[in-house]
py3Dmol code that shows the C-alpha trace and the ligand (Angstrom):
import py3Dmol

protein = """\
ATOM      1  CA  MET A   1      54.212  12.563 135.213  1.00  0.00           C
ATOM      2  CA  GLU A   2      53.536  11.709 138.861  1.00  0.00           C
ATOM      3  CA  PHE A   3      56.600  11.379 141.045  1.00  0.00           C
ATOM      4  CA  ALA A   4      56.048   7.698 141.935  1.00  0.00           C
ATOM      5  CA  GLU A   5      55.479   6.823 138.285  1.00  0.00           C
ATOM      6  CA  ALA A   6      58.623   8.740 137.273  1.00  0.00           C
ATOM      7  CA  GLN A   7      60.700   6.940 139.874  1.00  0.00           C
ATOM      8  CA  LYS A   8      59.409   3.532 138.826  1.00  0.00           C
ATOM      9  CA  GLU A   9      59.981   4.257 135.145  1.00  0.00           C
ATOM     10  CA  ALA A  10      63.471   5.709 135.707  1.00  0.00           C
ATOM     11  CA  LEU A  11      64.681   2.653 137.582  1.00  0.00           C
ATOM     12  CA  GLU A  12      64.190   0.586 134.404  1.00  0.00           C
ATOM     13  CA  CYS A  13      64.795   3.356 131.889  1.00  0.00           C
ATOM     14  CA  THR A  14      66.437   2.775 128.517  1.00  0.00           C
ATOM     15  CA  ARG A  15      65.463   6.115 126.950  1.00  0.00           C
ATOM     16  CA  CYS A  16      69.079   7.056 126.184  1.00  0.00           C
ATOM     17  CA  GLY A  17      72.417   5.377 125.632  1.00  0.00           C
ATOM     18  CA  LEU A  18      73.542   5.992 129.208  1.00  0.00           C
ATOM     19  CA  CYS A  19      71.556   2.922 130.211  1.00  0.00           C
ATOM     20  CA  GLN A  20      74.490   0.951 128.778  1.00  0.00           C
ATOM     21  CA  SER A  21      77.180   2.554 130.934  1.00  0.00           C
ATOM     22  CA  ARG A  22      75.353   2.412 134.245  1.00  0.00           C
ATOM     23  CA  SER A  23      75.324  -0.280 136.885  1.00  0.00           C
ATOM     24  CA  ARG A  24      72.460   1.306 138.791  1.00  0.00           C
ATOM     25  CA  VAL A  25      70.060   4.164 138.124  1.00  0.00           C
ATOM     26  CA  VAL A  26      70.639   6.974 140.613  1.00  0.00           C
ATOM     27  CA  PHE A  27      67.242   8.618 140.729  1.00  0.00           C
ATOM     28  CA  GLY A  28      67.854  10.944 143.691  1.00  0.00           C
ATOM     29  CA  GLU A  29      66.746  11.054 147.294  1.00  0.00           C
ATOM     30  CA  GLY A  30      65.424  13.317 149.987  1.00  0.00           C
ATOM     31  CA  PRO A  31      62.181  14.503 151.534  1.00  0.00           C
ATOM     32  CA  LEU A  32      59.433  15.564 149.139  1.00  0.00           C
ATOM     33  CA  ASN A  33      58.812  18.651 151.279  1.00  0.00           C
ATOM     34  CA  ALA A  34      62.456  19.807 151.158  1.00  0.00           C
ATOM     35  CA  ARG A  35      62.952  23.571 150.834  1.00  0.00           C
ATOM     36  CA  LEU A  36      66.345  23.056 149.210  1.00  0.00           C
ATOM     37  CA  PHE A  37      66.940  21.036 146.035  1.00  0.00           C
ATOM     38  CA  ILE A  38      70.468  20.349 144.796  1.00  0.00           C
ATOM     39  CA  VAL A  39      71.240  19.241 141.235  1.00  0.00           C
ATOM     40  CA  GLY A  40      74.594  17.869 140.115  1.00  0.00           C
ATOM     41  CA  GLU A  41      75.581  16.826 136.614  1.00  0.00           C
ATOM     42  CA  ALA A  42      75.552  13.024 136.625  1.00  0.00           C
ATOM     43  CA  PRO A  43      76.288  10.070 138.893  1.00  0.00           C
ATOM     44  CA  GLY A  44      79.962   9.122 139.196  1.00  0.00           C
ATOM     45  CA  TYR A  45      81.649   5.869 140.124  1.00  0.00           C
ATOM     46  CA  ASN A  46      80.592   5.824 143.795  1.00  0.00           C
ATOM     47  CA  GLU A  47      77.037   6.848 143.034  1.00  0.00           C
ATOM     48  CA  ASP A  48      76.736   4.251 140.286  1.00  0.00           C
ATOM     49  CA  ALA A  49      77.969   1.565 142.684  1.00  0.00           C
ATOM     50  CA  SER A  50      75.647   2.537 145.532  1.00  0.00           C
ATOM     51  CA  GLY A  51      72.585   3.839 143.674  1.00  0.00           C
ATOM     52  CA  ARG A  52      72.655   7.006 145.822  1.00  0.00           C
ATOM     53  CA  PRO A  53      73.595  10.578 144.800  1.00  0.00           C
ATOM     54  CA  PHE A  54      76.627  12.461 146.111  1.00  0.00           C
ATOM     55  CA  GLN A  55      78.738   9.700 147.642  1.00  0.00           C
ATOM     56  CA  GLY A  56      82.483   9.483 148.335  1.00  0.00           C
ATOM     57  CA  ALA A  57      84.587  12.637 148.630  1.00  0.00           C
ATOM     58  CA  SER A  58      81.933  14.741 146.866  1.00  0.00           C
ATOM     59  CA  GLY A  59      79.285  13.570 149.282  1.00  0.00           C
ATOM     60  CA  MET A  60      81.485  14.358 152.259  1.00  0.00           C
ATOM     61  CA  LEU A  61      82.186  17.849 150.937  1.00  0.00           C
ATOM     62  CA  LEU A  62      78.475  18.426 150.333  1.00  0.00           C
ATOM     63  CA  GLU A  63      77.630  17.338 153.879  1.00  0.00           C
ATOM     64  CA  LYS A  64      80.289  19.729 155.224  1.00  0.00           C
ATOM     65  CA  LEU A  65      78.922  22.583 153.124  1.00  0.00           C
ATOM     66  CA  LEU A  66      75.397  21.912 154.330  1.00  0.00           C
ATOM     67  CA  GLY A  67      76.698  21.762 157.886  1.00  0.00           C
ATOM     68  CA  THR A  68      78.154  25.264 157.577  1.00  0.00           C
ATOM     69  CA  VAL A  69      74.626  26.592 157.058  1.00  0.00           C
ATOM     70  CA  GLY A  70      72.959  24.415 159.682  1.00  0.00           C
ATOM     71  CA  LEU A  71      71.471  21.851 157.305  1.00  0.00           C
ATOM     72  CA  SER A  72      71.842  18.091 157.163  1.00  0.00           C
ATOM     73  CA  ARG A  73      71.827  15.922 154.084  1.00  0.00           C
ATOM     74  CA  GLU A  74      68.536  14.374 155.190  1.00  0.00           C
ATOM     75  CA  GLU A  75      66.758  17.743 154.910  1.00  0.00           C
ATOM     76  CA  VAL A  76      67.658  18.307 151.261  1.00  0.00           C
ATOM     77  CA  TYR A  77      66.473  16.727 148.002  1.00  0.00           C
ATOM     78  CA  LEU A  78      69.528  15.585 146.031  1.00  0.00           C
ATOM     79  CA  THR A  79      69.652  14.574 142.398  1.00  0.00           C
ATOM     80  CA  THR A  80      71.444  14.990 139.070  1.00  0.00           C
ATOM     81  CA  LEU A  81      70.535  16.150 135.557  1.00  0.00           C
ATOM     82  CA  VAL A  82      70.863  12.608 134.246  1.00  0.00           C
ATOM     83  CA  LYS A  83      70.262   9.566 136.385  1.00  0.00           C
ATOM     84  CA  CYS A  84      72.818   7.204 134.832  1.00  0.00           C
ATOM     85  CA  ARG A  85      76.618   7.351 134.886  1.00  0.00           C
ATOM     86  CA  PRO A  86      78.172   8.401 131.568  1.00  0.00           C
ATOM     87  CA  PRO A  87      81.029   6.247 130.253  1.00  0.00           C
ATOM     88  CA  GLY A  88      84.723   7.049 130.646  1.00  0.00           C
ATOM     89  CA  MET A  89      87.177   7.507 133.458  1.00  0.00           C
ATOM     90  CA  PRO A  90      86.581  10.211 134.473  1.00  0.00           C
ATOM     91  CA  PRO A  91      83.082  10.053 133.005  1.00  0.00           C
ATOM     92  CA  ARG A  92      82.339  12.419 130.116  1.00  0.00           C
ATOM     93  CA  SER A  93      79.666  15.100 130.461  1.00  0.00           C
ATOM     94  CA  PRO A  94      76.130  14.128 129.473  1.00  0.00           C
ATOM     95  CA  ARG A  95      75.165  15.075 125.926  1.00  0.00           C
ATOM     96  CA  PRO A  96      72.249  17.449 125.261  1.00  0.00           C
ATOM     97  CA  SER A  97      70.145  14.576 123.908  1.00  0.00           C
ATOM     98  CA  GLU A  98      70.781  12.598 127.104  1.00  0.00           C
ATOM     99  CA  VAL A  99      69.843  15.557 129.306  1.00  0.00           C
ATOM    100  CA  SER A 100      66.737  16.002 127.217  1.00  0.00           C
ATOM    101  CA  SER A 101      65.779  12.318 127.459  1.00  0.00           C
ATOM    102  CA  CYS A 102      66.135  12.465 131.226  1.00  0.00           C
ATOM    103  CA  ARG A 103      64.436  15.809 131.863  1.00  0.00           C
ATOM    104  CA  ARG A 104      60.998  14.216 132.447  1.00  0.00           C
ATOM    105  CA  TYR A 105      62.379  12.759 135.676  1.00  0.00           C
ATOM    106  CA  LEU A 106      63.976  16.001 136.846  1.00  0.00           C
ATOM    107  CA  ILE A 107      60.762  17.882 136.110  1.00  0.00           C
ATOM    108  CA  SER A 108      58.672  15.408 138.075  1.00  0.00           C
ATOM    109  CA  GLN A 109      61.099  15.703 140.994  1.00  0.00           C
ATOM    110  CA  LEU A 110      60.962  19.517 140.935  1.00  0.00           C
ATOM    111  CA  VAL A 111      57.181  19.547 140.657  1.00  0.00           C
ATOM    112  CA  ALA A 112      56.799  17.068 143.538  1.00  0.00           C
ATOM    113  CA  VAL A 113      59.277  18.767 145.870  1.00  0.00           C
ATOM    114  CA  ASP A 114      58.481  22.357 144.835  1.00  0.00           C
ATOM    115  CA  PRO A 115      61.585  23.702 146.606  1.00  0.00           C
ATOM    116  CA  LYS A 116      62.107  27.339 147.421  1.00  0.00           C
ATOM    117  CA  VAL A 117      65.788  27.237 146.479  1.00  0.00           C
ATOM    118  CA  VAL A 118      67.602  25.172 143.830  1.00  0.00           C
ATOM    119  CA  VAL A 119      71.404  24.925 143.838  1.00  0.00           C
ATOM    120  CA  ALA A 120      72.879  23.981 140.456  1.00  0.00           C
ATOM    121  CA  LEU A 121      76.314  22.438 140.924  1.00  0.00           C
ATOM    122  CA  GLY A 122      78.606  22.931 137.942  1.00  0.00           C
ATOM    123  CA  GLU A 123      78.626  24.481 134.492  1.00  0.00           C
ATOM    124  CA  LEU A 124      76.077  22.236 132.768  1.00  0.00           C
ATOM    125  CA  PRO A 125      73.424  22.144 135.534  1.00  0.00           C
ATOM    126  CA  SER A 126      73.810  25.908 135.962  1.00  0.00           C
ATOM    127  CA  ARG A 127      73.376  26.607 132.265  1.00  0.00           C
ATOM    128  CA  ILE A 128      70.438  24.270 131.906  1.00  0.00           C
ATOM    129  CA  LEU A 129      68.543  25.241 135.033  1.00  0.00           C
ATOM    130  CA  THR A 130      68.960  28.998 134.562  1.00  0.00           C
ATOM    131  CA  GLY A 131      68.874  29.149 130.759  1.00  0.00           C
ATOM    132  CA  ARG A 132      71.715  31.692 131.000  1.00  0.00           C
ATOM    133  CA  LYS A 133      74.461  31.686 128.397  1.00  0.00           C
ATOM    134  CA  GLU A 134      77.064  33.546 130.462  1.00  0.00           C
ATOM    135  CA  SER A 135      79.995  31.622 131.874  1.00  0.00           C
ATOM    136  CA  LEU A 136      79.534  30.105 135.293  1.00  0.00           C
ATOM    137  CA  ARG A 137      82.192  32.445 136.681  1.00  0.00           C
ATOM    138  CA  ARG A 138      80.018  35.431 135.777  1.00  0.00           C
ATOM    139  CA  ILE A 139      76.756  34.167 137.263  1.00  0.00           C
ATOM    140  CA  ARG A 140      77.873  31.956 140.157  1.00  0.00           C
ATOM    141  CA  GLY A 141      76.514  32.843 143.553  1.00  0.00           C
ATOM    142  CA  ARG A 142      73.623  34.910 142.190  1.00  0.00           C
ATOM    143  CA  ALA A 143      70.162  34.048 143.444  1.00  0.00           C
ATOM    144  CA  ILE A 144      68.295  34.032 140.130  1.00  0.00           C
ATOM    145  CA  PRO A 145      64.510  34.239 140.561  1.00  0.00           C
ATOM    146  CA  LEU A 146      62.834  31.738 138.255  1.00  0.00           C
ATOM    147  CA  ASP A 147      59.323  30.374 138.448  1.00  0.00           C
ATOM    148  CA  ARG A 148      58.776  31.396 142.068  1.00  0.00           C
ATOM    149  CA  ARG A 149      62.027  29.963 143.351  1.00  0.00           C
ATOM    150  CA  TYR A 150      65.644  31.015 143.546  1.00  0.00           C
ATOM    151  CA  VAL A 151      68.235  29.183 141.473  1.00  0.00           C
ATOM    152  CA  ILE A 152      71.844  29.538 142.580  1.00  0.00           C
ATOM    153  CA  PRO A 153      74.459  28.487 140.035  1.00  0.00           C
ATOM    154  CA  THR A 154      77.783  27.518 141.548  1.00  0.00           C
ATOM    155  CA  PHE A 155      80.826  25.299 141.081  1.00  0.00           C
ATOM    156  CA  SER A 156      80.701  21.527 141.030  1.00  0.00           C
ATOM    157  CA  LEU A 157      81.823  19.595 144.089  1.00  0.00           C
ATOM    158  CA  GLN A 158      84.504  17.847 142.018  1.00  0.00           C
ATOM    159  CA  ARG A 159      85.979  21.185 141.012  1.00  0.00           C
ATOM    160  CA  ALA A 160      85.893  22.451 144.579  1.00  0.00           C
ATOM    161  CA  LEU A 161      87.720  19.324 145.741  1.00  0.00           C
ATOM    162  CA  TYR A 162      90.686  20.103 143.497  1.00  0.00           C
ATOM    163  CA  VAL A 163      90.738  23.931 143.382  1.00  0.00           C
ATOM    164  CA  PRO A 164      90.931  25.463 146.891  1.00  0.00           C
ATOM    165  CA  ALA A 165      90.073  28.966 145.657  1.00  0.00           C
ATOM    166  CA  ASP A 166      86.878  27.673 144.079  1.00  0.00           C
ATOM    167  CA  ARG A 167      86.089  25.725 147.237  1.00  0.00           C
ATOM    168  CA  SER A 168      86.108  29.048 149.120  1.00  0.00           C
ATOM    169  CA  LEU A 169      83.714  30.530 146.578  1.00  0.00           C
ATOM    170  CA  LEU A 170      81.450  27.500 146.903  1.00  0.00           C
ATOM    171  CA  VAL A 171      81.383  28.013 150.689  1.00  0.00           C
ATOM    172  CA  SER A 172      80.536  31.667 150.085  1.00  0.00           C
ATOM    173  CA  ASP A 173      77.693  30.723 147.704  1.00  0.00           C
ATOM    174  CA  PHE A 174      76.265  28.258 150.238  1.00  0.00           C
ATOM    175  CA  SER A 175      76.406  30.957 152.917  1.00  0.00           C
ATOM    176  CA  ARG A 176      73.496  32.686 151.135  1.00  0.00           C
ATOM    177  CA  LEU A 177      71.169  29.750 151.673  1.00  0.00           C
ATOM    178  CA  PRO A 178      69.797  30.480 155.172  1.00  0.00           C
ATOM    179  CA  GLU A 179      68.644  33.959 154.167  1.00  0.00           C
ATOM    180  CA  LEU A 180      67.049  32.727 150.929  1.00  0.00           C
ATOM    181  CA  LEU A 181      65.363  29.776 152.597  1.00  0.00           C
ATOM    182  CA  GLU A 182      63.787  32.123 155.116  1.00  0.00           C
ATOM    183  CA  SER A 183      62.734  34.746 152.576  1.00  0.00           C
ATOM    184  CA  GLU A 184      59.476  34.921 150.637  1.00  0.00           C
ATOM    185  CA  ARG A 185      59.381  33.197 147.271  1.00  0.00           C
ATOM    186  CA  PRO A 186      60.253  35.588 144.441  1.00  0.00           C
ATOM    187  CA  THR A 187      57.387  36.711 142.235  1.00  0.00           C
ATOM    188  CA  THR A 188      58.313  36.089 138.626  1.00  0.00           C
ATOM    189  CA  TYR A 189      56.811  34.382 135.635  1.00  0.00           C
ATOM    190  CA  GLU A 190      60.150  33.535 134.056  1.00  0.00           C
ATOM    191  CA  THR A 191      60.368  29.772 133.693  1.00  0.00           C
ATOM    192  CA  LEU A 192      63.320  27.491 134.125  1.00  0.00           C
ATOM    193  CA  ASN A 193      64.551  25.950 130.945  1.00  0.00           C
ATOM    194  CA  VAL A 194      65.887  22.579 129.925  1.00  0.00           C
ATOM    195  CA  PRO A 195      67.074  22.307 126.315  1.00  0.00           C
ATOM    196  CA  SER A 196      65.709  19.699 123.961  1.00  0.00           C
ATOM    197  CA  PRO A 197      67.121  18.505 120.667  1.00  0.00           C
ATOM    198  CA  ALA A 198      65.942  20.770 117.824  1.00  0.00           C
ATOM    199  CA  SER A 199      63.415  18.145 116.728  1.00  0.00           C
ATOM    200  CA  GLU A 200      61.709  18.156 120.131  1.00  0.00           C
ATOM    201  CA  ARG A 201      62.120  21.805 121.021  1.00  0.00           C
ATOM    202  CA  GLU A 202      59.007  23.162 122.657  1.00  0.00           C
ATOM    203  CA  PRO A 203      58.482  25.649 125.464  1.00  0.00           C
ATOM    204  CA  LEU A 204      57.880  24.246 128.903  1.00  0.00           C
ATOM    205  CA  GLN A 205      54.499  25.070 130.316  1.00  0.00           C
ATOM    206  CA  PRO A 206      54.631  28.219 132.440  1.00  0.00           C
ATOM    207  CA  GLY A 207      54.800  27.225 136.049  1.00  0.00           C
ATOM    208  CA  LEU A 208      55.806  23.666 135.237  1.00  0.00           C
ATOM    209  CA  TRP A 209      58.991  24.024 137.238  1.00  0.00           C
TER     210      TRP A 209
END
"""
ligand_1 = """\
8
SF4
S 70.140 8.897 131.838
Fe 67.951 9.187 132.217
S 66.995 8.976 130.194
Fe 69.054 8.084 130.051
S 68.740 5.880 130.478
Fe 69.276 6.901 132.430
S 67.309 7.389 133.376
Fe 66.915 6.966 131.220
"""
view = py3Dmol.view(width=600, height=400)
view.addModel(protein, "pdb")
view.setStyle({"model": 0}, {"cartoon": {"style": "trace"}})
view.addModel(ligand_1, "xyz")
view.setStyle({"model": 1}, {"stick": {}})
view.zoomTo()
view.show()
């Protein structure tokens, strides 16, 4: 699906039950030629209220992290696995069926931006974007070559806000970005994976991501 079509469709989307808990769809934002693409889990309260990703304390932490490697928020494409806020306070994690329903939008964003580096923030984005089954603690900070880009799994901003030791590790993981952004794209045919419900399970086209 073309990016513009995906954005238009998402803003009125009712493909999963999260349409009932949202106030606004948070599609994502950033330049379509960004080299860096950051994926969180789902919009939270502040994002739902504003319609923009990574707001409030999380947004401030992200901007600080980007600043430590000489990047500004405006240079990066920012989005989440699902575009609507899950219910609950704090919100629950998105369900696999919800991630699957929303993946068409994430795919169209990745295809349009074609970033060199993807940072997956948190357990669920890391698992889904890398297809790895290991715990996040085991794989965090690795630059995993997938479909001609590097995917870096790391902690969520929310976790880093409350656990100082993990905040230090998040800073360390971000410190790898300048080198990776300057390096050549990795050569690999391994393809990023997003799970579907068993009834819909089908391989993604090679190179789709
Ligand atoms: S989370 Fe995604 S699939 Fe579900 S209603 Fe929102 S935009 Fe549609």
